[in-house]
C-alpha positions as CSV (number, residue, x, y, z in Angstrom):
1,X,11.3,50.2,16.0
2,X,10.2,46.9,14.6
3,X,6.7,45.4,14.8
4,X,5.7,41.9,13.8
5,X,2.0,41.6,12.7
6,X,-0.1,38.6,12.4
7,X,-2.7,38.5,9.6
8,X,-4.3,35.3,10.8
9,X,-3.7,32.8,13.5
10,X,-3.9,29.2,14.6
11,X,-0.5,28.9,16.1
12,X,1.2,30.6,13.2
13,X,3.3,33.7,12.9
14,X,2.1,35.9,9.9
15,X,4.8,38.3,10.8
16,X,6.0,41.1,8.6
17,X,8.7,43.3,10.2
18,X,8.6,47.0,9.5
19,X,11.5,49.3,10.3
20,X,11.4,53.1,10.9
21,X,7.9,53.7,12.2
22,X,5.0,52.2,14.1
23,X,2.8,51.8,11.1
24,X,2.9,48.3,9.4
25,X,4.0,48.2,5.8
26,X,0.9,46.3,4.8
27,X,-1.5,48.7,6.6
28,X,-2.8,50.5,3.6
29,X,-3.3,47.2,1.7
30,X,-5.1,45.7,4.7
31,X,-7.5,48.6,5.0
32,X,-8.3,48.5,1.3
33,X,-9.4,44.9,1.8
34,X,-11.2,45.0,5.1
35,X,-13.9,42.5,5.8
36,X,-13.6,40.9,2.3
37,X,-12.8,37.4,3.4
38,X,-16.2,36.0,2.6
39,X,-15.9,37.4,-0.9
40,X,-12.6,35.7,-1.6
41,X,-12.5,32.0,-2.7
42,X,-9.3,31.1,-1.0
43,X,-10.4,32.6,2.3
44,X,-13.8,31.0,2.3
45,X,-12.2,27.7,1.4
46,X,-9.8,27.9,4.3
47,X,-12.7,28.8,6.7
48,X,-14.7,25.8,5.4
49,X,-11.7,23.6,5.9
50,X,-11.1,25.0,9.4
51,X,-14.7,24.4,10.4
52,X,-14.6,20.8,9.1
53,X,-11.3,20.3,11.1
54,X,-13.0,21.7,14.2
55,X,-16.0,19.5,13.9
56,X,-14.2,16.3,13.1
57,X,-11.4,16.9,15.5
58,X,-13.6,18.1,18.4
59,X,-16.1,15.1,18.0
60,X,-13.5,12.5,17.2
61,X,-11.1,13.4,20.0
62,X,-14.1,13.7,22.4
63,X,-15.1,10.2,21.5
64,X,-11.6,8.9,22.1
65,X,-11.4,10.6,25.5
66,X,-14.8,9.1,26.5
67,X,-13.8,5.6,25.5
68,X,-10.2,5.5,26.6
69,X,-10.9,7.6,29.8
70,X,-14.1,6.1,31.0
71,X,-14.9,2.8,29.2
72,X,-11.6,1.0,29.0
73,X,-9.2,-0.4,31.5
74,X,-6.4,1.9,32.2
75,X,-3.2,0.7,30.5
76,X,-0.1,2.2,29.0
77,X,-1.7,2.3,25.6
78,X,-4.9,3.9,26.7
79,X,-2.7,6.5,28.6
80,X,-1.0,7.5,25.4
81,X,-4.4,7.6,23.5
82,X,-6.1,9.6,26.2
83,X,-3.3,12.2,26.5
84,X,-3.0,12.6,22.8
85,X,-6.8,13.0,22.4
86,X,-6.9,15.6,25.2
87,X,-4.1,17.6,23.5
88,X,-5.9,17.5,20.1
89,X,-9.3,18.1,21.7
90,X,-8.1,21.3,23.5
91,X,-6.5,22.5,20.3
92,X,-9.7,22.0,18.3
93,X,-11.7,23.7,21.1
94,X,-9.8,26.9,20.5
95,X,-10.1,26.8,16.7
96,X,-13.3,29.0,16.7
97,X,-11.3,31.9,17.9
98,X,-9.0,31.6,14.9
99,X,-11.9,31.0,12.5
100,X,-13.6,34.2,13.8
101,X,-10.4,36.1,13.5
102,X,-10.0,34.9,9.9
103,X,-13.5,35.7,8.9
104,X,-13.7,39.2,10.5
105,X,-10.0,40.0,9.7
106,X,-9.7,41.6,13.1
107,X,-9.2,40.5,16.7
108,X,-12.2,41.1,19.0
109,X,-11.4,39.0,22.1
110,X,-9.0,41.3,24.0
111,X,-5.3,41.2,25.0
112,X,-5.6,38.4,27.5
113,X,-7.3,36.0,25.1
114,X,-4.7,37.1,22.4
115,X,-1.9,35.8,24.6
116,X,-3.9,32.9,26.1
117,X,-5.3,31.5,22.9
118,X,-2.0,31.6,21.1
119,X,-0.1,30.0,24.0
120,X,-2.7,27.3,24.4
121,X,-2.5,26.4,20.8
122,X,1.3,26.2,20.8
123,X,1.1,24.2,24.0
124,X,-1.1,21.7,22.3
125,X,0.9,21.7,19.1
126,X,4.1,20.7,21.1
127,X,2.3,18.3,23.5
128,X,0.6,16.5,20.6
129,X,3.9,16.2,18.7
130,X,5.8,15.0,21.8
131,X,3.1,12.4,22.5
132,X,3.4,11.1,18.9
133,X,7.2,10.7,19.6
134,X,6.5,9.0,22.9
135,X,4.1,6.5,21.2
136,X,6.6,5.7,18.5
137,X,9.5,5.2,21.0
138,X,7.2,3.1,23.3
139,X,6.3,0.8,20.3
140,X,10.0,0.6,19.4
141,X,11.0,-0.4,22.9
142,X,8.2,-2.9,23.2
143,X,9.3,-4.7,20.0
144,X,13.1,-4.4,20.5
145,X,13.2,-5.2,24.3
146,X,10.0,-7.2,24.9
147,X,11.1,-8.8,28.2
148,X,12.2,-5.5,29.7
149,X,9.0,-3.8,28.4
150,X,6.8,-6.5,29.9
151,X,8.4,-5.9,33.3
152,X,8.8,-2.2,33.3
153,X,6.0,-0.7,31.2
154,X,3.5,0.6,33.8
155,X,0.7,3.1,33.8
156,X,2.5,5.1,36.5
157,X,5.6,5.5,34.5
158,X,3.6,6.3,31.4
159,X,1.8,9.0,33.3
160,X,5.1,10.5,34.4
161,X,6.3,10.6,30.8
162,X,3.1,12.3,29.7
163,X,3.5,14.9,32.5
164,X,7.1,15.6,31.4
165,X,5.9,16.0,27.8
166,X,3.3,18.5,28.8
167,X,5.8,20.5,31.0
168,X,8.3,20.7,28.1
169,X,5.4,21.9,25.8
170,X,4.5,24.6,28.4
171,X,8.1,25.9,28.3
172,X,8.2,26.0,24.5
173,X,4.8,27.8,24.4
174,X,6.0,30.7,26.7
175,X,7.1,32.9,23.8
176,X,3.4,33.5,22.9
177,X,2.8,34.8,26.4
178,X,5.8,37.1,26.1
179,X,5.5,38.4,22.6
180,X,1.8,38.5,21.8
181,X,0.2,41.9,21.9
182,X,-3.0,43.7,20.8
183,X,-2.9,46.9,18.8
184,X,-5.5,49.1,17.2
185,X,-4.8,51.1,14.0
186,X,-7.6,53.2,12.4
187,X,-10.3,51.2,14.1
188,X,-8.9,47.7,13.3
189,X,-7.7,45.7,16.2
190,X,-5.1,42.9,15.6
191,X,-3.4,40.3,17.7
192,X,0.3,40.2,16.7
193,X,3.8,39.2,17.8
194,X,5.9,42.2,19.0
195,X,9.5,41.0,18.6
196,X,11.0,44.4,19.5
197,X,11.8,43.4,23.1
198,X,14.9,41.4,22.2
199,X,17.2,41.4,19.2
200,X,16.9,38.3,16.9
201,X,14.0,37.1,19.1
202,X,11.9,36.4,16.0
203,X,14.6,34.2,14.4
204,X,15.3,32.4,17.7
205,X,11.6,31.6,18.3
206,X,11.0,30.4,14.7
207,X,14.2,28.2,14.5
208,X,13.6,26.7,18.0
209,X,10.0,25.8,17.0
210,X,11.3,24.2,13.8
211,X,13.9,22.1,15.6
212,X,11.8,21.1,18.6
213,X,8.5,20.9,16.7
214,X,9.6,19.1,13.5
215,X,13.2,18.1,12.9
216,X,13.9,16.3,16.2
217,X,10.5,14.7,16.5
218,X,10.4,13.6,12.9
219,X,13.9,12.1,13.2
220,X,13.0,10.2,16.3
221,X,9.7,8.9,14.7
222,X,11.6,7.8,11.5
223,X,14.3,6.0,13.5
224,X,11.7,4.3,15.8
225,X,9.5,3.0,13.0
226,X,12.5,1.9,10.9
227,X,13.7,-0.2,13.9
228,X,10.2,-1.6,14.3
229,X,9.9,-2.5,10.6
230,X,13.3,-4.3,10.6
231,X,12.5,-6.1,13.8
232,X,9.1,-7.3,12.5
233,X,10.6,-8.5,9.3
234,X,13.5,-10.3,11.0
235,X,11.3,-12.1,13.4
236,X,8.5,-12.7,10.8
237,X,6.0,-11.3,13.3
238,X,3.8,-9.7,10.7
239,X,1.7,-12.1,8.6
240,X,0.5,-9.2,6.5
241,X,1.8,-5.8,5.4
242,X,-0.9,-3.9,7.3
243,X,1.3,-2.9,10.3
244,X,3.9,-1.5,7.8
245,X,1.1,0.4,6.0
246,X,-0.2,1.9,9.2
247,X,3.3,2.9,10.3
248,X,4.0,4.4,6.9
249,X,0.7,6.4,7.1
250,X,1.7,7.8,10.5
251,X,5.0,9.0,9.3
252,X,3.6,10.4,6.1
253,X,0.8,12.2,7.9
254,X,3.2,13.8,10.3
255,X,5.5,14.9,7.4
256,X,2.8,16.2,5.1
257,X,0.9,18.1,7.9
258,X,3.8,19.9,9.4
259,X,6.5,20.5,6.8
260,X,4.7,23.2,4.8
261,X,3.9,25.2,8.0
262,X,7.5,25.2,9.2
263,X,8.9,26.0,5.7
264,X,6.8,29.1,5.3
265,X,7.5,30.2,8.9
266,X,11.2,30.1,8.1
267,X,10.7,31.8,4.7
268,X,8.8,34.5,6.5
269,X,12.0,35.4,8.4
270,X,13.3,36.9,5.1
271,X,9.9,38.2,4.0
272,X,11.5,41.1,2.1
273,X,12.8,38.5,-0.4
274,X,9.5,37.0,-1.2
275,X,6.1,38.1,-2.4
276,X,3.8,38.9,0.6
277,X,0.8,37.4,-1.0
278,X,2.5,34.1,-1.6
279,X,3.8,34.0,2.0
280,X,0.4,34.8,3.5
281,X,-1.3,32.2,1.3
282,X,1.4,29.6,2.1
283,X,1.2,30.3,5.9
284,X,-2.6,30.0,5.9
285,X,-2.5,26.7,3.9
286,X,0.4,25.4,6.0
287,X,-1.5,26.1,9.2
288,X,-4.6,24.4,7.9
289,X,-2.6,21.3,7.1
290,X,-1.0,21.4,10.6
291,X,-4.4,21.7,12.2
292,X,-5.7,18.7,10.1
293,X,-3.2,16.6,12.1
294,X,-5.5,17.0,15.1
295,X,-8.3,15.0,13.6
296,X,-6.0,12.6,11.7
297,X,-4.4,11.4,14.9
298,X,-7.5,9.6,16.2
299,X,-8.2,8.2,12.7
300,X,-4.7,6.8,12.3
301,X,-4.1,5.6,15.8
302,X,-7.6,4.3,16.6
303,X,-9.8,3.6,13.6
304,X,-7.1,1.9,11.6
305,X,-6.5,-0.6,14.4
306,X,-8.9,-3.2,13.1
307,X,-10.4,-4.3,9.8
308,X,-12.7,-1.5,8.6
309,X,-15.5,-3.7,7.4
310,X,-15.8,-5.5,10.7
311,X,-15.7,-2.2,12.7
312,X,-18.3,-0.7,10.4
313,X,-20.8,-3.5,11.2
314,X,-20.2,-3.1,14.9
315,X,-21.2,-0.3,17.2
316,X,-19.1,2.8,17.7
317,X,-18.1,1.7,21.2
318,X,-17.1,-1.8,20.0
319,X,-15.1,-0.3,17.2
320,X,-13.2,2.0,19.5
321,X,-12.5,-0.6,22.2
322,X,-11.4,-3.2,19.6
323,X,-9.1,-0.8,17.8
324,X,-7.5,0.4,21.0
325,X,-7.2,-3.0,22.5
326,X,-5.8,-4.6,19.4
327,X,-2.3,-3.1,19.8
328,X,-2.2,-4.1,23.4
329,X,-3.2,-7.7,22.6
330,X,-0.7,-7.9,19.8
331,X,2.1,-6.5,22.0
332,X,1.1,-8.8,24.8
333,X,1.3,-11.9,22.5
334,X,4.7,-10.8,21.2
335,X,6.0,-10.2,24.7
336,X,4.8,-13.6,25.8
337,X,6.3,-15.3,22.8
338,X,9.6,-13.5,23.2
339,X,9.7,-14.3,26.9
340,X,9.2,-18.0,26.3
341,X,11.9,-18.0,23.5
342,X,14.4,-16.3,25.9
343,X,13.6,-18.9,28.5
344,X,14.4,-21.7,26.1
345,X,17.6,-20.0,25.0
346,X,18.8,-19.6,28.6
347,X,18.1,-23.3,29.3
348,X,20.4,-24.3,26.4
349,X,23.1,-21.9,27.6
């Protein structure tokens, strides 16, 4: 019999498979260190970081939802921003469950919440990543095919794309519903992944999440922004290097936030070859970085849209509206310019 136990959780798998009995290999170690998180520097630091991520992500994304959903005209851009903010907001809203679990070193919320919390967090992980991909592809299409984009980029089509992204995210989050279980050993209740139902299920889940949640999205984002950069340079659209810096920041944030998490999840598949302490620490740090992406998104996609000094002097509402509207105005000017150029070209032909 194999059991896979989680020592902590955002949407991570702290799984250590044990063969031969129903008692986890780390059980004696765990019980020797029960409820000592608040006495450990690393654990306290991670809790503090998680609380900061929760506060910044919850408030920041709530602000984006309020502005883009109720204070601005509904456009394709605001549809992307709103959907991304909702995804990150829901993720941050469930962080207190993980923070409590980390601090108490046991699960107190029952079997349903064990499955539901984990599945919701994976749902928002995938939906957030897919929306980042959609935004990058949309920007690439707008710059590469301006006339087509001007005629076919509609809010209705954007909403359909968002819906498809969420449905795909739901499918990829189902393993949490299937494999998450609650077990009590010597008075300590834990929420863990029981991968004993199907052979190689642990490896299949981990690899599929790595491909669908990192490799493929990262490749699409890199390709999209590379095309955008080449297009901007070729047409001399950018008078400054700021757009390139913003794009570079987006790609770098995605890479830095998600790579450590997936690396340690894959290493954990062969946990017997590595030190358990290093794996646990790496997984905790990796998931904290991944969670940080939830509050970095509104910063990178919204607050970097306009000059910081000008936004600082204006009200919060004005800052948000100007930042969100800037990309739309820039794209609109480019579409109009490209359309007129195409018109002149067709006249000569």
